[in-house]
VODOGU-489829 format. One record per residue (C-alpha): x, y, z; residue in three letters; residue number from 1. Coordinates in nm, 2 decimals, decimal comma, padded with zeros to 4 digits. Each point is the difference from the previous one (the first is absolute). Last residue first. Layout:
! VODOGU-489829
R        x        y        z   rovex   vexdren
R        X        Y        Z     Ala       NUM
...
This chain:
! VODOGU-489829
R        x        y        z   rovex   vexdren
R    01,24    02,44   -00,12     Ala       573
R   -00,15   -00,15   -00,31     Pro       572
R    00,19    00,04   -00,23     His       571
R    00,38    00,02    00,07     Gly       570
R    00,08    00,09   -00,36     Thr       569
R   -00,30    00,09   -00,21     Thr       568
R   -00,11   -00,25   -00,27     Arg       567
R   -00,17    00,17   -00,30     Gly       566
R    00,22   -00,20   -00,23     Ser       565
R    00,07    00,30   -00,22     Gly       564
R   -00,14    00,24   -00,26     Glu       563
R   -00,11    00,36   -00,05     Ala       562
R   -00,09    00,23   -00,28     Val       561
R    00,08   -00,23   -00,29     Val       560
R   -00,08    00,14   -00,35     Pro       559
R   -00,20   -00,26   -00,21     Arg       558
R    00,18   -00,21   -00,26     Ser       557
R    00,04   -00,29    00,24     Leu       556
R   -00,37   -00,01    00,06     Trp       555
R   -00,06   -00,03   -00,38     Ala       554
R    00,26   -00,28   -00,02     Asp       553
R   -00,18   -00,19    00,28     Leu       552
R   -00,34    00,01   -00,18     Asp       551
R   -00,27   -00,13    00,24     Thr       550
R   -00,09    00,36    00,09     Val       549
R   -00,11    00,07   -00,36     Asp       548
R   -00,07    00,37   -00,03     Asp       547
R    00,32    00,08    00,19     Pro       546
R   -00,02    00,11    00,36     Ala       545
R    00,10    00,35    00,10     His       544
R    00,29    00,17    00,18     Asp       543
R    00,16   -00,34    00,08     Cys       542
R    00,06   -00,17    00,33     Leu       541
R    00,21   -00,32    00,00     Val       540
R   -00,04   -00,23    00,30     Tyr       539
R    00,24   -00,28    00,07     Arg       538
R   -00,03   -00,34    00,18     Arg       537
R   -00,37    00,01   -00,05     Pro       536
R   -00,21   -00,10    00,31     Thr       535
R   -00,07   -00,36    00,06     Met       534
R   -00,30   -00,21   -00,10     Ala       533
R   -00,09   -00,37    00,02     Thr       532
R   -00,12    00,02    00,36     Pro       531
R   -00,22    00,30   -00,05     Arg       530
R   -00,21    00,02    00,32     His       529
R    00,18    00,31    00,12     Arg       528
R    00,22    00,15   -00,27     Leu       527
R   -00,19    00,33   -00,03     Gly       526
R    00,19    00,20    00,26     Glu       525
R    00,33   -00,11   -00,15     Met       524
R   -00,10    00,13   -00,34     Cys       523
R   -00,09    00,34    00,14     Leu       522
R    00,33    00,03    00,18     Thr       521
R    00,19   -00,11   -00,31     His       520
R   -00,17    00,27   -00,21     Ala       519
R    00,08    00,27    00,25     Glu       518
R    00,36   -00,11    00,02     Glu       517
R    00,03   -00,01   -00,38     Ala       516
R   -00,10    00,37   -00,01     Ser       515
R   -00,29    00,23   -00,09     Arg       514
R   -00,29   -00,23    00,06     Val       513
R   -00,31    00,15    00,15     Arg       512
R    00,00    00,31   -00,22     Pro       511
R    00,10   -00,19   -00,31     Gly       510
R    00,30   -00,15   -00,18     Arg       509
R   -00,08   -00,25   -00,27     Ala       508
R    00,11   -00,35    00,06     Leu       507
R    00,26   -00,26   -00,10     Phe       506
R    00,06   -00,30    00,22     Ala       505
R    00,31   -00,23   -00,02     Val       504
R   -00,03   -00,36    00,11     Leu       503
R    00,34   -00,14   -00,07     Pro       502
R    00,31    00,19   -00,12     Glu       501
R    00,18   -00,13   -00,30     Gly       500
R   -00,08    00,30   -00,23     Arg       499
R   -00,37   -00,01    00,11     Val       498
R   -00,15   -00,32    00,12     Glu       497
R   -00,34   -00,13    00,11     Pro       496
R   -00,16    00,34   -00,10     Phe       495
R   -00,24    00,19    00,23     Val       494
R   -00,23    00,26   -00,14     Arg       493
R   -00,15    00,31    00,15     Ala       492
R   -00,27    00,25   -00,10     Pro       491
R   -00,10    00,23    00,29     Leu       490
R   -00,36   -00,03    00,10     Pro       489
R    00,08   -00,22    00,19     Ala       488
R    00,33   -00,06    00,17     Leu       487
R   -00,11   -00,25    00,27     Val       486
R   -00,24   -00,21   -00,21     Glu       485
R    00,16   -00,01   -00,34     Asp       484
R    00,35   -00,05    00,16     Leu       483
R   -00,12   -00,30    00,20     Leu       482
R   -00,18   -00,14   -00,31     Arg       481
R    00,34    00,03   -00,18     Gln       480
R    00,17   -00,19    00,28     Val       479
R   -00,26   -00,27   -00,03     Asp       478
R    00,06   -00,02   -00,38     Gly       477
R    00,37   -00,04    00,06     Val       476
R   -00,07   -00,30    00,22     Gln       475
R    00,25   -00,07    00,28     Ile       474
R    00,23   -00,28    00,11     Trp       473
R    00,23    00,14    00,27     Cys       472
R    00,37   -00,08    00,02     Ser       471
R    00,09    00,37   -00,07     Asp       470
R   -00,20   -00,02   -00,32     Val       469
R   -00,13   -00,32   -00,16     Leu       468
R   -00,26    00,10   -00,27     Leu       467
R   -00,33   -00,14   -00,09     Trp       466
R   -00,21    00,14   -00,29     Asp       465
R    00,16   -00,23   -00,25     Gly       464
R   -00,18   -00,30    00,15     Asp       463
R    00,07   -00,18    00,33     Arg       462
R   -00,15   -00,34    00,07     Pro       461
R    00,07   -00,12    00,36     Leu       460
R    00,28   -00,26    00,00     Pro       459
R   -00,12   -00,36   -00,07     Asp       458
R   -00,12   -00,23    00,26     Leu       457
R   -00,04   -00,38   -00,04     Gly       456
R    00,09   -00,06    00,36     Thr       455
R    00,15   -00,35   -00,06     Val       454
R    00,20    00,11   -00,31     Glu       453
R    00,16    00,32    00,15     Asp       452
R    00,10   -00,20    00,30     Met       451
R    00,16   -00,26   -00,23     Arg       450
R    00,20    00,27   -00,18     Pro       449
R    00,12    00,13    00,34     Arg       448
R    00,11   -00,34    00,13     Ser       447
R   -00,23   -00,18    00,25     Leu       446
R    00,13   -00,17    00,31     Asp       445
R   -00,22   -00,31   -00,02     Glu       444
R   -00,32   -00,17    00,12     Ser       443
R   -00,14    00,28    00,22     Ala       442
R    00,10    00,26   -00,25     Ala       441
R   -00,28   -00,12   -00,23     Ser       440
R   -00,27    00,06    00,26     Leu       439
R    00,15    00,33    00,10     Leu       438
R    00,01    00,13   -00,35     Leu       437
R   -00,35   -00,12   -00,07     Asn       436
R   -00,13    00,19    00,31     Glu       435
R    00,19    00,32   -00,10     Ile       434
R   -00,14   -00,02   -00,35     Ala       433
R   -00,35   -00,05    00,14     Leu       432
R    00,04    00,32    00,20     Leu       431
R    00,13    00,20   -00,30     Ile       430
R   -00,28   -00,12   -00,24     Arg       429
R   -00,27    00,06    00,26     Glu       428
R    00,11    00,36    00,05     Leu       427
R    00,03    00,04   -00,38     Glu       426
R   -00,35   -00,14   -00,05     Asp       425
R   -00,14    00,24    00,25     Arg       424
R    00,14    00,31   -00,17     Pro       423
R    00,33    00,17    00,08     Val       422
R   -00,02    00,33   -00,18     Arg       421
R   -00,36    00,11    00,05     Asp       420
R   -00,01   -00,21    00,32     Leu       419
R    00,26    00,25    00,13     His       418
R   -00,01   -00,02    00,38     Gly       417
R    00,13   -00,35   -00,01     Thr       416
R   -00,01   -00,31    00,21     Trp       415
R    00,17   -00,33    00,03     Leu       414
R   -00,09   -00,23    00,29     Arg       413
R    00,20   -00,31    00,08     Leu       412
R   -00,14   -00,28    00,22     Arg       411
R    00,21   -00,31   -00,04     Leu       410
R   -00,18   -00,28    00,19     Thr       409
R    00,11   -00,23    00,28     Glu       408
R    00,31    00,21    00,07     Glu       407
R    00,04    00,32   -00,20     Ala       406
R   -00,26    00,25    00,13     Ala       405
R   -00,09    00,36   -00,04     Phe       404
R    00,26    00,13   -00,26     Leu       403
R   -00,11    00,34   -00,12     Asp       402
R    00,11    00,10   -00,36     Phe       401
R   -00,03    00,35   -00,13     Arg       400
R   -00,02    00,12   -00,36     Leu       399
R   -00,06    00,34   -00,16     Met       398
R   -00,04    00,18    00,33     Val       397
R   -00,18    00,34   -00,01     Asp       396
R   -00,27   -00,11    00,24     Thr       395
R   -00,37    00,01    00,04     Glu       394
R   -00,14   -00,26    00,25     Val       393
R   -00,04   -00,35   -00,12     Met       392
R   -00,27   -00,21   -00,17     Pro       391
R    00,05   -00,37    00,06     Thr       390
R    00,04   -00,30   -00,24     Trp       389
R    00,06   -00,36    00,09     Thr       388
R    00,22   -00,25   -00,19     Leu       387
R    00,00   -00,37    00,08     Ala       386
R    00,26   -00,28   -00,05     Thr       385
R   -00,11   -00,34    00,10     Gly       384
R   -00,13   -00,23    00,27     Ala       383
R   -00,07    00,28    00,24     Gln       382
R    00,01   -00,01    00,38     Ala       381
R   -00,22    00,26    00,16     Glu       380
R    00,18    00,33    00,07     Gln       379
R    00,08    00,07    00,36     Pro       378
R   -00,22    00,27    00,15     Pro       377
R    00,11    00,37   -00,05     Ser       376
R    00,23    00,24    00,18     Asp       375
R    00,24   -00,28    00,07     Ile       374
R    00,32    00,14   -00,14     Arg       373
R    00,28   -00,07    00,24     Gly       372
R    00,28   -00,05   -00,25     Val       371
R   -00,11   -00,06   -00,36     Val       370
R   -00,05    00,37   -00,08     Leu       369
R    00,30    00,03   -00,24     Asn       368
R   -00,06    00,32   -00,20     Asn       367
R    00,15    00,03   -00,35     Phe       366
R   -00,02    00,28   -00,26     Leu       365
R   -00,01    00,26    00,27     Pro       364
R   -00,20    00,33   -00,06     Glu       363
R    00,24    00,29   -00,04     Phe       362
R   -00,11    00,11   -00,35     Cys       361
R    00,24    00,24   -00,16     Phe       360
R   -00,09    00,30   -00,22     Arg       359
R    00,24    00,08   -00,29     Val       358
R    00,19    00,30   -00,14     Gly       357
R    00,35   -00,13    00,08     Arg       356
R    00,11    00,32    00,19     Arg       355
R   -00,33    00,08    00,15     His       354
R   -00,07   -00,36    00,10     Glu       353
R    00,35   -00,03    00,15     Ala       352
R   -00,04    00,32    00,21     Gln       351
R   -00,35   -00,11    00,11     Ala       350
R    00,13   -00,34    00,09     Ala       349
R    00,28    00,14    00,22     Leu       348
R   -00,25    00,22    00,18     Arg       347
R   -00,23   -00,30    00,05     Ser       346
R    00,28   -00,21    00,14     Arg       345
R    00,07    00,28    00,25     Lys       344
R   -00,37   -00,01    00,10     Glu       343
R    00,01   -00,38    00,01     Val       342
R    00,28    00,00    00,26     Asp       341
R    00,17   -00,34   -00,03     Tyr       340
R   -00,03   -00,37    00,09     Ile       339
R    00,01   -00,26   -00,26     Gly       338
R    00,36    00,02   -00,11     His       337
R    00,14   -00,31    00,16     Arg       336
R   -00,31   -00,20   -00,08     Gly       335
R    00,05    00,08   -00,37     Ala       334
R    00,33   -00,18    00,02     Lys       333
R   -00,16   -00,31    00,15     Val       332
R   -00,28    00,00   -00,26     Thr       331
R    00,26    00,04   -00,29     Ala       330
R    00,19   -00,30    00,13     Leu       329
R   -00,31   -00,21    00,01     Trp       328
R   -00,11    00,11   -00,35     Ala       327
R    00,35   -00,08   -00,13     Gln       326
R   -00,01   -00,35    00,16     His       325
R   -00,34   -00,07   -00,16     Val       324
R    00,14    00,12   -00,33     Cys       323
R    00,29   -00,24    00,04     Ser       322
R   -00,25   -00,28    00,06     Asp       321
R   -00,19    00,10   -00,32     Phe       320
R    00,30    00,01   -00,22     Ser       319
R    00,16    00,33   -00,08     Met       318
R    00,07    00,16   -00,34     Asp       317
R   -00,08    00,35    00,13     Ala       316
R   -00,20    00,00    00,32     Leu       315
R    00,10    00,33    00,15     Asp       314
R   -00,21    00,08    00,31     Val       313
R    00,00    00,35    00,15     Arg       312
R   -00,19    00,10    00,31     Met       311
R   -00,11    00,33    00,14     Pro       310
R   -00,16   -00,01    00,35     Ala       309
R   -00,35    00,09    00,10     Ser       308
R   -00,06    00,03    00,37     Gln       307
R   -00,10   -00,23    00,28     Val       306
R    00,06    00,12    00,36     Leu       305
R   -00,35    00,06    00,13     Thr       304
R   -00,05   -00,08    00,36     Gly       303
R   -00,07   -00,29    00,24     Leu       302
R    00,35   -00,12    00,08     Tyr       301
R    00,01   -00,36    00,11     Asp       300
R    00,29   -00,12   -00,21     Ala       299
R    00,12    00,36   -00,07     Ser       298
R    00,22    00,03    00,31     Arg       297
R    00,19   -00,32   -00,09     Ser       296
R    00,14    00,15   -00,32     Asp       295
R   -00,08   -00,02   -00,38     Tyr       294
R   -00,35    00,13   -00,04     Arg       293
R    00,03    00,25   -00,28     Asn       292
R   -00,29   -00,18   -00,18     Ser       291
R    00,12    00,12   -00,34     Ser       290
R   -00,27    00,03   -00,27     Leu       289
R    00,11   -00,04   -00,36     Thr       288
R    00,07    00,26   -00,27     Leu       287
R    00,13   -00,04   -00,35     Phe       286
R    00,31    00,02   -00,20     Asp       285
R    00,01   -00,27   -00,27     Gly       284
R    00,26   -00,18   -00,20     Ala       283
R   -00,06   -00,24   -00,29     Ser       282
R   -00,23    00,24   -00,19     Gln       281
R   -00,25   -00,12   -00,26     Gly       280
R   -00,29    00,12    00,20     Thr       279
R   -00,20   -00,33   -00,01     Arg       278
R    00,30   -00,23    00,03     Gln       277
R    00,15    00,21    00,29     Ser       276
R   -00,34    00,01    00,16     Leu       275
R   -00,02   -00,38   -00,01     Val       274
R    00,35   -00,03    00,14     Ile       273
R   -00,05    00,26    00,27     Cys       272
R   -00,33   -00,17    00,12     Ile       271
R    00,17   -00,34    00,01     Ala       270
R    00,28    00,14    00,21     Ala       269
R   -00,24    00,16    00,24     Leu       268
R   -00,18   -00,33    00,04     Val       267
R    00,33   -00,17    00,08     Ile       266
R    00,09    00,27    00,24     Ala       265
R   -00,34   -00,03    00,18     Pro       264
R    00,06   -00,38    00,01     Arg       263
R    00,32    00,01    00,19     Gly       262
R    00,33   -00,09   -00,16     Ser       261
R    00,18   -00,33    00,06     Gly       260
R    00,01   -00,06   -00,38     Thr       259
R   -00,11   -00,37   -00,03     Arg       258
R   -00,23   -00,02    00,31     Ala       257
R   -00,15    00,34   -00,08     Glu       256
R   -00,06   -00,11   -00,36     Ile       255
R   -00,19   -00,31    00,11     Thr       254
R   -00,21    00,20    00,25     Ala       253
R   -00,07    00,26   -00,26     Leu       252
R   -00,13   -00,26   -00,24     Ala       251
R   -00,25   -00,12    00,27     Ala       250
R   -00,12    00,36    00,04     Ala       249
R   -00,03    00,03   -00,38     Ala       248
R   -00,22   -00,31    00,00     Ala       247
R   -00,22    00,14    00,28     Pro       246
R   -00,07    00,30   -00,22     Ser       245
R   -00,21    00,31    00,10     Cys       244
R    00,06    00,29   -00,23     Leu       243
R   -00,15    00,33    00,10     Glu       242
R   -00,10    00,26   -00,26     Ala       241
R   -00,03    00,36    00,10     Ala       240
R   -00,18    00,30   -00,15     Val       239
R    00,05    00,38   -00,02     Ser       238
R   -00,18    00,19   -00,27     Asp       237
R    00,12    00,23   -00,29     Arg       236
R   -00,30   -00,05   -00,23     Pro       235
R    00,09   -00,18   -00,33     Ala       234
R    00,18    00,19   -00,28     Gly       233
R    00,25   -00,29   -00,04     Thr       232
R    00,28    00,21    00,14     Ser       231
R    00,35   -00,10   -00,10     Ala       230
R    00,22   -00,20    00,23     Ala       229
R    00,27    00,08    00,25     Thr       228
R    00,15   -00,23    00,26     Tyr       227
R    00,30    00,11    00,21     Leu       226
R   -00,14    00,34    00,03     His       225
R    00,20    00,32    00,05     His       224
R    00,30   -00,18   -00,13     Pro       223
R    00,30    00,00    00,24     Ala       222
R    00,31    00,21   -00,05     Arg       221
R   -00,01    00,32    00,21     Asn       220
R   -00,26   -00,12    00,24     Leu       219
R    00,21   -00,31    00,07     Val       218
R    00,31    00,20    00,09     Ser       217
R   -00,19    00,24    00,22     Glu       216
R   -00,17   -00,29    00,18     Trp       215
R    00,34   -00,16    00,07     Leu       214
R    00,13    00,32    00,16     Thr       213
R   -00,33    00,02    00,19     Leu       212
R    00,05   -00,35    00,14     Ala       211
R    00,36    00,09    00,11     Ser       210
R   -00,14    00,30    00,20     Ala       209
R   -00,26   -00,23    00,17     Thr       208
R    00,28   -00,24    00,10     Arg       207
R    00,22    00,28    00,13     Arg       206
R   -00,29    00,13    00,22     Ala       205
R   -00,07   -00,36    00,12     Leu       204
R    00,36   -00,03    00,12     Pro       203
R   -00,01    00,27    00,14     Ala       202
R   -00,29    00,18    00,16     Arg       201
R   -00,31    00,16   -00,15     Arg       200
R   -00,16   -00,33   -00,07     Glu       199
R    00,04   -00,11    00,36     Ala       198
R   -00,21    00,30    00,12     Arg       197
R   -00,29   -00,09   -00,23     Ala       196
R    00,03   -00,37    00,10     Gln       195
R   -00,03    00,09    00,37     Asp       194
R   -00,32    00,20   -00,07     Leu       193
R   -00,13   -00,29   -00,21     Pro       192
R    00,05   -00,25    00,29     Gln       191
R    00,27   -00,25    00,09     His       190
R   -00,13   -00,19    00,29     Arg       189
R   -00,02    00,04    00,38     Ala       188
R   -00,06   -00,32    00,19     Gln       187
R   -00,35   -00,16    00,03     Gly       186
R   -00,34    00,16   -00,05     Val       185
R   -00,15   -00,29    00,17     Glu       184
R   -00,28   -00,24   -00,12     Arg       183
R    00,21   -00,32    00,03     Asp       182
R   -00,22   -00,15    00,27     Ala       181
R   -00,31    00,04   -00,22     Pro       180
R    00,14   -00,24   -00,27     His       179
R   -00,24   -00,04   -00,30     Arg       178
R   -00,07    00,36   -00,08     Val       177
R    00,37    00,07    00,07     Leu       176
R    00,14   -00,24   -00,26     His       175
R   -00,23    00,10   -00,30     Ala       174
R    00,05    00,37    00,09     Phe       173
R    00,38   -00,04    00,00     Glu       172
R    00,01   -00,17   -00,34     Arg       171
R   -00,24    00,24   -00,16     Gly       170
R    00,17    00,31    00,14     Phe       169
R    00,34   -00,12   -00,12     Val       168
R   -00,16   -00,08   -00,34     Ala       167
R   -00,12    00,35   -00,02     Leu       166
R    00,36    00,12    00,05     Gly       165
R    00,10   -00,23   -00,28     Leu       164
R   -00,27    00,15   -00,22     Phe       163
R    00,10    00,36    00,08     Asp       162
R   -00,10    00,17    00,32     Ala       161
R   -00,15    00,31    00,16     Thr       160
R    00,02    00,23   -00,31     Leu       159
R   -00,16   -00,27   -00,21     His       158
R   -00,29    00,02    00,24     Ser       157
R   -00,14   -00,33    00,13     Leu       156
R   -00,35   -00,13   -00,08     Asp       155
R   -00,12   -00,27    00,22     Met       154
R   -00,24   -00,29   -00,04     Val       153
R   -00,17   -00,23    00,25     Gly       152
R   -00,20   -00,32    00,00     Ala       151
R   -00,22   -00,20    00,24     Leu       150
R    00,07    00,18    00,32     Val       149
R   -00,19   -00,14    00,30     Lys       148
R   -00,20    00,20    00,25     Gly       147
R   -00,34   -00,05   -00,16     Gly       146
R    00,07   -00,06   -00,36     Arg       145
R    00,27    00,24   -00,12     Thr       144
R    00,14    00,14   -00,33     Ala       143
R    00,28    00,24    00,06     Leu       142
R    00,12    00,31   -00,19     Ala       141
R    00,33    00,18    00,06     Val       140
R    00,16    00,33   -00,11     Arg       139
R    00,37    00,08    00,03     Leu       138
R    00,25    00,28    00,00     Pro       137
R   -00,28    00,26   -00,03     His       136
R    00,12    00,36   -00,05     Thr       135
R    00,24   -00,03   -00,29     Lys       134
R   -00,18   -00,29   -00,17     Ala       133
R   -00,31    00,23    00,00     Ser       132
R   -00,33   -00,17    00,07     Tyr       131
R   -00,29   -00,03   -00,25     Pro       130
R   -00,35   -00,04    00,15     Pro       129
R   -00,08   -00,37    00,03     Arg       128
R   -00,10   -00,19   -00,31     Thr       127
R    00,34   -00,16   -00,05     Asp       126
R   -00,03   -00,15    00,35     Leu       125
R   -00,32   -00,17   -00,11     Leu       124
R    00,17   -00,17   -00,30     His       123
R    00,30   -00,09    00,22     Gly       122
R   -00,24   -00,16    00,25     Leu       121
R   -00,14   -00,21   -00,28     Glu       120
R    00,34   -00,10   -00,13     Ala       119
R    00,09   -00,11    00,36     Ala       118
R   -00,25   -00,28   -00,04     Glu       117
R   -00,30   -00,07    00,22     Val       116
R   -00,17   -00,34    00,05     Pro       115
R   -00,38   -00,01    00,02     Arg       114
R   -00,21    00,06    00,31     Thr       113
R   -00,01    00,37    00,00     Gly       112
R    00,29    00,22    00,08     Ala       111
R    00,03    00,31    00,22     Glu       110
R    00,22    00,27   -00,15     Phe       109
R    00,26    00,20    00,19     Arg       108
R    00,21    00,29   -00,12     His       107
R    00,30    00,05    00,24     Ile       106
R    00,08    00,34    00,14     Val       105
R    00,36    00,01    00,14     Leu       104
R    00,04    00,23    00,29     Glu       103
R    00,29    00,21    00,12     Gly       102
R    00,33    00,00    00,19     Ala       101
R    00,37    00,10   -00,05     Ala       100
R   -00,07    00,15   -00,34     Ala        99
R    00,28    00,00   -00,26     Val        98
R    00,03    00,28   -00,24     Arg        97
R    00,19   -00,04   -00,33     Gln        96
R    00,13    00,30   -00,19     Ala        95
R    00,03    00,18   -00,34     Pro        94
R    00,16    00,34    00,04     Pro        93
R   -00,18    00,18   -00,14     Pro        92
R   -00,21   -00,20    00,04     Gly        91
R   -00,16   -00,30   -00,15     Ser        90
R   -00,14   -00,11    00,34     Val        89
R   -00,01   -00,35    00,14     Tyr        88
R   -00,19   -00,19    00,27     Thr        87
R    00,14   -00,27    00,23     Ser        86
R   -00,18   -00,25    00,23     Arg        85
R    00,06   -00,31   -00,20     Leu        84
R    00,36    00,12   -00,08     Gly        83
R    00,08    00,00    00,37     Glu        82
R   -00,02   -00,38    00,01     His        81
R   -00,03   -00,17    00,34     Arg        80
R   -00,28    00,21    00,14     Ala        79
R   -00,21   -00,05   -00,31     Leu        78
R    00,09   -00,37    00,00     Leu        77
R   -00,11   -00,04    00,36     Val        76
R   -00,34    00,18   -00,05     Ala        75
R   -00,06   -00,20   -00,32     Phe        74
R    00,05   -00,32    00,19     Thr        73
R   -00,23    00,11    00,28     Glu        72
R   -00,27    00,07   -00,27     Thr        71
R    00,04   -00,35   -00,15     Val        70
R    00,00   -00,18    00,33     Asp        69
R   -00,30    00,19    00,12     Asp        68
R   -00,19   -00,10   -00,31     Leu        67
R    00,07   -00,37    00,07     Asp        66
R    00,12   -00,21   -00,30     Ala        65
R   -00,22   -00,30   -00,06     Gly        64
R    00,23   -00,16   -00,25     Glu        63
R    00,34    00,18    00,01     Pro        62
R    00,03    00,32   -00,20     Leu        61
R    00,25    00,11   -00,27     Glu        60
R   -00,11    00,36   -00,08     Leu        59
R   -00,05    00,06   -00,37     Ala        58
R    00,24    00,28   -00,11     Trp        57
R   -00,06    00,30   -00,23     Arg        56
R    00,27    00,25   -00,09     Met        55
R   -00,10    00,37   -00,01     Trp        54
R    00,10    00,32   -00,18     Gly        53
R   -00,23   -00,06   -00,29     His        52
R    00,09    00,26   -00,26     Ser        51
R   -00,23    00,29   -00,06     Asp        50
R    00,24    00,25    00,15     Pro        49
R    00,27   -00,09   -00,25     Phe        48
R    00,29    00,24    00,04     Ala        47
R   -00,07    00,06    00,38     Asp        46
R   -00,04   -00,38    00,05     Leu        45
R    00,32   -00,07   -00,18     Trp        44
R    00,18    00,27    00,19     Arg        43
R   -00,12   -00,15    00,32     Leu        42
R    00,11   -00,35   -00,10     Ile        41
R    00,36    00,10   -00,07     Asn        40
R    00,01    00,22    00,31     Leu        39
R   -00,11   -00,30    00,20     Gln        38
R    00,28   -00,22   -00,14     Gly        37
R    00,26    00,28    00,06     Leu        36
R   -00,12    00,02    00,36     Thr        35
R   -00,20    00,30    00,08     Leu        34
R    00,13    00,27    00,24     Pro        33
R   -00,10    00,00    00,36     Gly        32
R   -00,27    00,03    00,26     Asp        31
R   -00,04   -00,20    00,31     Gly        30
R   -00,21   -00,20    00,24     Ala        29
R    00,12   -00,28    00,22     Arg        28
R   -00,08   -00,33    00,17     Asp        27
R   -00,33   -00,07   -00,16     Gly        26
R   -00,35   -00,01    00,13     Gln        25
R   -00,30   -00,13   -00,19     Phe        24
R   -00,38    00,03    00,02     Pro        23
R   -00,21   -00,22   -00,22     Val        22
R   -00,34    00,14   -00,10     Val        21
R   -00,24   -00,25   -00,16     Ile        20
R   -00,24    00,14   -00,25     Pro        19
R   -00,38   -00,03    00,07     Glu        18
R   -00,14   -00,26   -00,23     Cys        17
R   -00,02   -00,04   -00,38     Glu        16
R   -00,20   -00,30   -00,11     Thr        15
R    00,16   -00,26   -00,23     Leu        14
R   -00,22   -00,20   -00,24     Thr        13
R    00,16    00,10   -00,32     Leu        12
R   -00,19   -00,08   -00,31     Glu        11
R    00,14   -00,28   -00,22     His        10
R    00,23   -00,01   -00,30     Ala         9
R    00,25    00,24    00,17     Leu         8
R    00,23    00,20   -00,23     Ala         7
R    00,33   -00,04    00,18     Thr         6
R    00,17    00,17    00,30     Ser         5
R    00,34   -00,14    00,10     Val         4
R    00,19    00,29   -00,15     Asn         3
R    00,36    00,03   -00,10     Pro         2
R    00,06    00,37   -00,02     Met         1
């Protein structure tokens, strides 16, 4: 999660006091099914229990804010938004439970004489006993001096809200803490329980069904990773590089005026162009995040609606401005298919993975966080381009871009969970290529050859070990390592092509592997964390292995006891 806490160069001078207990009273209690957005987050938290299920927000406070004003504001917002007083269970069936009343416990720290930053409070909040994002919608820490609040920080559960929902909270908190007369619950709003009911009625039900139809098509054709590179042998770590460029922001303003497209679409187009150059593919299927906030009810909705949506951008022989238009159209189309049942999507994915012999990564390639993101203090003005590096949580994603700002300064973060395949110099190379592309595109609508020239990027190097199979770039050597691991001690050998058929594996039958189906099952189980591998397209089981397992003719001379693709119709149920 974005985190305001940093390594502090000085010793903290905040003294923990008795916590503040804020009672709240809402209009209703209730139980109900999860919204599709909540279900998406719950399944993510269940699959990756070590993931941070929180978003951090620095409270916007007036000078000399009174402690009573802050606590009263929290009480009003807890009464107004049911998500702030909800807990969640995984089921079966998964459900949300809204409490009518309760108490919010706020951590309070008394400050010394020097100024206090939200980052310090974030550091202290991180040292508290861990809370579950399922049972604690929010947690708050305040720094006070006497009866005045100097700084405040809040963690909000991803189950409670997405970033736009968090922005709703931040906007309303900043207003209410300054205007006591407006501290009323107000008229009834669209709440998560209402959203869950709406999703089960037409037309939303038709929309979710349409999204799943698109997902099925994408899962049957798209590469398992848009970007694939060979391992360097370095440790598989997660790291992010953030580009801060005032010059790129100025270029975005010029391009925006010329094309009429918003800055996020321009940045996305630049990303797609650079990745197209690096991967050597003019068209790309990848995931973005759809806000799913397209009606008046969602304007002040505090809940989680965002979901990954498939997007396809084809940039063949297009100028830069045409690429921007294509990126904008693709974003609009993705938004129409951004709400769906993630469990049904998971079943479709499992079927496609089994049939194609791959493992998908469902992390988004692009996440636009420009709107409402104030979880950290404004960045100091910079004269030139800067790159900063941050260690990240473990992830399977090969590349992910997070757009934080695009006005005064372009702040674009690129991170990877495969530092062994995407080293630091590659992250830097890609980010600087994007910056150079934007700077050049500010002066003219670049042709495709001109774009290739200004970025200076060549396609990723691929030696004879690489093979393009079913739109996926894979390494035959990595497939062999997969076989060696999952089929051991049975001898097995994969060949790039046998009689016109790609990726055929020969192996000796044994007690654990008596059929192609059993071989395929074992290979599928071993695919995790192997982004440049896929299972063989065909398995040939022989009575015994030849003396030289690398000799295809020797394998072909052995009696065959079983063979096939190993794919079973209708798998999994």
